[in-house]
N, C-alpha and C positions, 0 to 999 in steps of 0.2 A: 451511834445507832440511829437509823432512820425509821420512823414509825408513821404509818398513814392511818388516819381515822376517816372512814367513809360514812357519812351520815345519810342513811336511807330514809330518814324522817320517821317519827313515831307519834302515835295517837292512842291514848289509853283513857279509861274512865276518869283517872285522876292525873292527867298530864298530857301536854301537847308539845310536839316538837316538829311541826311542819312550818316552813318559812311563811311569814316573817317571824314565827316563834322559834327561838333556839331552846331546845329542850335540855333536860338535866343530863342525859346520857353522854353526849360528846364532852360536856364540860367536866363532869366527874372523871371520865376516862382520861382526858388530857391531864387533869390534876394528879391522878394516880400515877400516870406515866412519868410526869416531871418530878414527882416526889421520889419515885423509885430510881429514876435515872435523870439527874439534872442536865446531863450532857446530851440527852436524846434530842434529835430534831423531830418535831411532831408536825405533820402536815394534815390539815383538815380539808377534805374533799367532800363533795356532795354527790348523790346519785345523778344529779344533773350534769356534773362535771364528766362523769363516766359516760353518760348518754351522748354528750357532745363529742367526746373523744372517740368512742368506739362505734357510734351509729351516725355520727355527723349531724346529730339533732341538737340544736341549741334550745329548742323548745320555747317556753314562755320568755318573752323578751327581757323581763326583769332578771332572769337568771343569767343573762349574757354577761353581766358584770362580775360573775364569779371570779375572784382573783387568781385561782389556780388552774382555770380551764386550759390555757395554752400549754401548760407543762404537766398535765395530768399523767400522760403515758410515761414521761421521764421520771416523775415522782414515784410511780408504781414500780417501774423497772429497777429503781435503785433502793427500794424499800427492803428492810430487814423483817418488818412485821406489818401486817395489814389487819386492821380491825374494822369489821362492818357492824354498824348499829342500825337496827330496823325493827319493824313490826307494828301492826295495828290491832288493837282490840275492839275499837269502835269505828263503824263506817262514817265517813265524812265527805263533804264536798269542799274542794280546795280551789282557791282562785289562781295562784301563781306558782304552785309547786305540786308535783305529783309524786307521792311516796313510791319507793321501790320495794321490790319483793326479793326474797331469798333467791328465787329462781333467776330473776333478772341479774342481780349482782354476781351470781355464780358464773353466768356466761361471760361477764366482763373480766373477772379476775381469776378464772380457772387456770390460766397459764402463767400467772404471776408466780415467781419463784419464792417469794417471801413466805414465812409462816403466817397462816391465816386464822383469825379468831372471829367467831360470830357471837354477838351479844346484844344487850337491850332486851325488849320484850318480844323479840322475833319468834321465840319458840311457842309463844302463846297465840300468835295470830299472823296471818299472811297479809301482805300489803297488796296482793293482786286485785282484790275487790274492796278491801277494808272491812273489818269485822267478820272475816271468814277465817276459821281456824286453820292453822298450818296443816297441809296435807302430808300423808305419809311419803308421797313422791318428793315433796319439797324437803322433808326431813332427810330422806335418803340422799338427795342431791347435796344438801348441806354437809352431811357426814362424808360425802365423797370429795368435797372441795375444801372444807375448813378443817384445820388441824385440831381446833378446840371449839366446842360449842358450850357457851357459858349459860347455865340455867339460873345461877344465883346473880349476885351483883357483879357486873362487868368490871367496875373499878376495883373491887376487892381482888378479883382474879388477876387483873393486870398488874396490880402492885405486887402480889405474891409471885407471879410469873417472872417479873423483871428483877426481883430480889432473890428468890429461891425457887426456881422452876419446878423442882421435884415436889414441893409442898403445895403447889397451886391447885386449889380445889374449885372446879367449875360450879359447885353447888353452894359455895359459901356466900353468906350475906354479911354485910358490914353493919355496924351501928353508927349512931350520929357522932360519937366521939372520933371514930375513924374517919368519918366523912369530912370533918371540919377542914382539914388541910386540903383535901382533894378539891372541895368546892371553891375555896379561895384561890388556890393556885390555878385551878382550871378555868377561872374567869377569863384568863388571857386568850383562850381560843376564840373568844367572840371577835377578835380582830381579824380572823380569817373567814368570818361568816359573810355570805354574799350581801346581806342587807345592812351590814355594819357601816357607819355608826347610826345613821339617821332613822332607819326603818326597822331595826331589829327590836323585838319584844322578847324579853327573857323570862322563861318559866322558873319560878322559885318554889322550892319544896319546903313544906312546914310539918308534914305529918305522914306517917306510913301506917297502913292498915285502916280498918273501918271500926270506929267506936261502937256502932250498933251491932256489928258482927261479933264483937267480943262479948256483947251482952246476951243476944239471943240468936246469933248466927246471921250470915249475910244474905242478901237477895239471891235468889236461885241462880241467876245468870252471871253474877259479878265475879271477876277474876281477882279483884283486890285482896279478899281474904284468902284466896288460894295461894297467892305469892307471899303474903305477909300475915303470919299467924297471930301476931300481937299488934297492939297500937303503940307507936313510939312518936312522941312529939319532939320536934327539933328545937333545941334551945334558942331562945329569942336572940341572944347575943351572936349565935352562929349565923342565923338568917340575916341579921343586920350587917354582920361583917362581910358576908358574900355580896349583899347589895352594894355595900360601900366599895368593894373591890371592882365590881362591874360599873358602878357610877363613875369611879375615878378613871375608868377606861373610856368613858364617853357614852355609856348606855343611859338612855332617858326613859325607856318604856319597860315596865315590869308587870308581870301577872303572877300573883301569889296563888297559883292554881294547883300545885301538886299536893293535893290532899282530898280526902273523900268529903269533908265538910268543914269549911272555914269557921263556922259557928261552933264546932266541936274542938277547936284547937285548945289544948290544955284543959279540956273539960273533965269533970269528975264522972267516972263510970256510974251508970244507974240503970242497968238492964237495957231495955229497948231504946230509951232516950237519955243520953248523957246530959249532965247539968253543965250548961255553958259557963265559960270563965271570961266575962267581958274585960276584967282588969288585965289579963294576960294579952288579949287581942289588942287592947288600947296600947299597951307597952310595945307590942310588936310593931304596929303601924306608926306609932310616934317615933320609935327608934329608926324605922326605915326613912321616915321623912327628915329626921335629924341628920342623917348621913347623905340623903339625896334630896336636898331642899328644892332643887329646880326640876324635879321629875315631871315628865310630861304625861305619862300614863302610869297609874297605879291601880290595878284591878285585881279581882279575885275570880274564883270559878264556882266550885260546887258547894251546895249547902243542903242539909237534911231539913225539909220543911217541918218535920215532927218536932225538931229541937226548937224552932222558932215559935210554933204554935203552942207548945207546952210550957215554954219559958219566955213569955212575951216581953217582960220587963228587961231581962238580961239581953234578949235578942235585939230589942230596940236600942239599947246602949251600944251593942256591937255594930248595928247598922249605922248609927250616928258616927261611930268611930271610922267606919269605912268611908263615910262621906267626908268627915272632917279631914282625914289624912289622904284620902284617895282622890280620884279624878272622875268627872262625869262620864256617863256612858257605861258605868259598871253594871255587871249582870251576875247574879248568883243562880246557877242552874239547879232546879229542884227535880229530884228523881221521883216523880209520881209513878210513872210507868203505866199504871192502869187505875182508873177510878172505880172499877168493879171490885167490891169488897171480897167477893169469893176468889177472884184472881189474886188480889193482894195477900190474902191469907195463905193460899196455897204456895205462893212464891216468896213469902216472907218479905214483902216489900217494905220500904222505909217508912212510908206515911200513908194515912188514909186520905181520901178525897177531902174530907172536912178539915183535917189538919193542914193539907196543902192550901185549901181555900183561905184559911185563917192566916197562913204564912204569907200568901200573896197579898192579902189585905193589909197586913202589918207593914210589909215592905213598901207598898204603895203609899201608905200614910206617911212614911218616913222619907222615902226616896224619889217620889214621882216628880218633884220640882225640876224644871229644866235647868241644866247647867250651862256654863259659858261656851261649851263646844257644840251646843244645840241639842244634845241628848239629855234625857232625865238622868239624875244623879245615880240612882241605884234601883234597878228593877229585877224582878224574878224572871227566870226562864223555866219552861216546863219540858221535861223529857218524857216521851211516851214510847213504850215498846209494844209492838203488835206481835202476836203469835205465841204468847206465853201459855203454858199449861193452864187448863181451867177456863180458857176463854170460850164463850159462846157467841152466837150472833148478837145477843143482847149486850155483851160486854163492850163492843165498839160504840154502840149508841150511848151507853152510860158514860163512857169517856168523852164522847162528843158533847153530850149535854152538860157535863162538868165544865168543859172549855167554854161553851156558850154562856153558861152562868157567869163566868168571869167577865166575858164581853158585855153581857146584858147589865151587869152590875157596875159598869163603868170602870173596871179595874184594868190595869195595863200589865201585859206580859210581853217582855221584849222578844222572846223567841220560843217557838214550839218545835222541838226536835223530835221527829218521828222516825223510828227505825224498827227493823224486824229483829227479833231475838236471834242470837247466835249461841250455839251450844259449845262450850269449851270444856275439855276434860278437866276433872277435878272440882268442878262446880256442882252444887246440888242439882242443877238442871240436867247435868250429864246423866243422872239416874232417872230423869223424867223425860228424856229426849224423845221417847215414843209418843209423848203427849203434846209436843210442840205443834202449833196450829198454822205455821206459815204457809204450808202447801194447801192444807184443807180449806183455809180461809183466804186464799190468795185474792180472789175477786173482792171479798169484803174489805180486805186490807187496802186494796187499790181504791175502792169506793170511798172509804172513810178518810184515807189520806187526801184524796181530791176534795172531799167535802170540808175537811178542816182547813185546807189551804184556801179555798174559795170563800167559805162562810165565816171563818174565824181569823185566819192570818191577815187577809186583806183589810177588813175593817179595823183590826187591831193595829196594823201598821199605820193606817191613816190617823189613828188616835195618837200614836206615839210620836210621829213626825208628820204633822199636817202640811199640806201644800203651803208654801211660804216660809217654812222653817229653813234656817241656814245651818248646815253642818260645817263646822270648822275643821280645818286640817285633814282633809280627805286626801289620802295618797293615791295618785293614779298609778295603777299596777300593770294593766293589760289592755292592749287595743285589739279588738277582734270584730270583724264584720260591721264596721262603721260605728262601733261603740267603744268608748274607753271605760274600763271598769276600775273602780277604786273603792277604798274603804278607809275609815279612820283606824288608827292603831289601838287595839283594845282587846277585851275578852271575847266578845261576840259582836264584832262590828257589822253594821248594815252594809251590804254591797250596793254601791251607787253606780248606775249606768249613765254615763255622760254622752249625749247624742252627737259627738263629734270627736275628732282626734285631737288630743292635747299632749304636750310633752310628758313622758312618764317619769316616775320617781321624783315627783314634785308634789308639794302639798297645795290644795286648793280649798277655798271656802265655796260651798256648793249650795245653791238654792233648790229646794225640793219642789218639783213641778208635777210629779205623777207617782203612782204606786203600782207595783206588781204584787205578787202573792208573798214573796219573801225578799224582795229587793225594791229599790226606788229609783226614779229617774231624777237627775239633778243637773243643773248647769252652773258652771263656775261664775262667781260674782266678784267684782262688779261686771255686768254685761255691757260691752261696748255697743250701744244701740246704733252708732253710726257705721259700724263695720261688721257686726254679727250677721250670720247667714239667716235667710228667711226661715229655714228649718228650726233654728234655735229661737229666733224671735217669737215665733208663734207659740212656743212652749212656755213663755214667760206668763206667770199667773195673771189672768185678766186680759191677755192680748188676743190670742186666737188668730186665725188666718186673715180675717177682714182687717183687723187693726194692724197686723203685721204688714199687709199690703199698703196701708196708709203711711206707716213708718217708712217703708222703702221709698214711697213717692216723695216724702217730705224731707228726708235726711240729705245732707248732714244737718244736725241740730246744733245751734250755737250754745244753748244752755239747757238745763233741766226743765226750766219753766216752759220753754218752747215744746219740749218733748211731752210734758204732761198735758199741755193744751191739746195736743193731737190725740193722745190715748185716753184722756179723761182725768180730771183732778181726783176722782174717786179712787184711782189706782196709786196715788202718791203714798198713802200710808203704808201699803205693803211693799212698794218698790223703792221708796226713798233710801238712798245709801247703797242700793244694790245695782245701780246702773252707772255707766260712765260714758263720756263722749269722745 
């Protein structure tokens, strides 16, 4: 039996599967297929493979090394079963991969004779814009092209379909006992992933559902409680076993990101704010490190700031465990959404502004020290949503002033993610959709987005990575319009613009020379001052156009002492070890 998995890439509030991230859905689906039919040939394709085949578009250069691209059409023609995985709940900006939509993939596979299955979170969101609910037109199109649309867990449906098709229920959800084998067997699909082995970062699941939602209900806009009515913590030994399987296949980058709050893993329910369990989290990450001793990236994702603020002692222990067993550059995203207490109450948001401030302060005290890769060990991120019911003109200023307070108080926030609210069926917001303010406050939203980017993001970025910082192991991903764009592998890595063309898919140590609003400019080090272009030379901290002209006139230099005599001995401290001849 020949089965094709097509990865359209997924992005949810608690899970990322856009390259270089390999999400949970393709792995679990592969594992379920192989457990049901050991003899099955399973081919992993991406939406980029289909674009290259049917449109003649190879797209971003990093995707050109997709192993199955030349044989895509042949693989599809000979398939018995085609499974498409896709869907976005949250809008995002992606560097080297563009997610697909149901409408797009339907055009590619409409004439494929195999049985077709649609799964993943596709039914909750369309990938056409990101964070826009699937339209009735797309749903009708899906129903006309796909033989089965899976609303429950794709892996559960696939196992049932391949063992006893008559009993396969597209609404069925599995539990973690059932998942155990799927996850371990499914690790093998990573070998077909385009960024394997050096650049793939694998998303690891620890929990389903929202602990806060179980206590007092979820945030008005969130889809997590819609899909998962209870909270289920994945057993530590199962998580560790999956990491071990992936590690033994050569994976060295992991993000324990598939949960609503890592600080609430194995927590005790307690109404609005669950009681954290630092012992369980310590065992989890110690276990991961025991089976993956030479891991290069071990990061997390979401955290509820109310948990950290209300249980500071337990949360400090957890943060220290994340630092002890994890790697620098780690970020926990806080869902503040709005600092206006009226908006927070109406939308049942996770945390108050004061709780979020305390959580930011606690993480700064524990994790702000710079690590060996050039980034602070562990910092918070802040998620903001504009357009929520209850917002007034004053609400935007309240949120802005909260962010300014963080900046003025010397605290660091790695990332401020601003998005407009999206209304999904089944969420509490669906019943308040006439109160959504995205259109009414369109100009205000644009104004405050611009204001935050200029007045908060830029100075914050300069604080986190000052000029002269060296970021280690930046992967060059894309070359466009005279700039090479790269980033470290991690949870929320900074995008670095390198002002020249360098070979892609290599790691570089990059000296930071300038800042944008959400990205930075850097040059690979050591800089060869005898050969480097004038454009790059003048970007070196302390050089500028005039000194660059003197360098050009005096080179080649025989040694570093001669170089520093030309540019000034006062530059030696910041540049020593960062130049070559």
